[in-house]
N, C-alpha and C positions, 0 to 999 in steps of 0.2 A: 261657869260651863254646866251644863245639865249634865247628871251622872247617866242618861240615857245618850248624849253625846258622845261624852267621856269612854261609857261601854264600846261605841262604833267606832271611835278613834282608835281602841286599843285592839278590837276586832280588826280595824284595817293594816295595824301595823304588823300585827301577828302573822295574818296574811300573806304581806309584803315581805317580813322575814322568809315565811315557810316558803314560799314560790319564788324567791327573786333569783336571780342565776349568778354567779359567782366568777362569770367570764371576766368580768371589769379588775375584779379584785386580784385574780390569778395575773391579770398581764399587768397591774399595778406591781407585784411583788417581780416578776420577770423583769420587767423594765428598771427595779431598784430605784423607783421614784420619779425616773426622770421622764415623766409624761403629764400630760394636761388635764389632773384630775377632776376638774369641775367638769368635763364632759361625760364624766364615767358615773356608773349608775353603782355605789359603793355603801345601799344600806344593809347588806348583808353581812357588812363588815363591824366588829362588836372593838378590835382595837387593832391600832397599826402604831409602829411603832420602829425606831435606829437604834440598834446597839451599839455599845460602842466600839466594839468592832468593825461597824458600819453594814453590819446583816439585816436586812429590812425583815421585820417581822409582821404578819398579818393573821389576826384569829378571827375569825366567822361566827356569827350566833350559830348554835346548834338548832338547826332547820326541824331535826327529829322532835326536838322536844317543840319548838313554836306548834307545828303541827299536833302535837300532842294535846298543847293547852286549847288550839284552836277549836280541837274536836271537842273535848270538854269544856269549852264554854258554850259550844253550839247548842249540847245538848243540854244545857241548863239555860234553857232561854226565859226562864221567870222572873218577872221583874225583884222578887225578893231575894233570888239570887244574883241576881245583879249586883245588888246593893250590897250583898254579904262580902262578894269577890271584889268591889271598890273599896269598902272597908278593909280588907285585909291588905289590898295593894298598898292604900294610903295609911296604913301600919307600917309596914316594909318600908317605907320612902321616910318614915320619921326615924326609925330605928330605936333601936334599946334606949 
């Protein structure tokens, strides 16, 4: 995948996280998992688990952080800055 394509995919995903509605995630919690999740928009959910006590917990992505990062990336629309961002991202994926 080209760096330009990868950069555009990252921007698209950040936009989706920043602007998605949490309604289906809230419905999932209120229904305690007894819903047909395939028809739901759950892209804003970062984590979903059921505890030992049966409590269903959903954690959402930080939409404010996604907006902040999206704004910063849009301000830095120069190819050299994109390459630096992608290099940083790949370094984080590899870990220490």
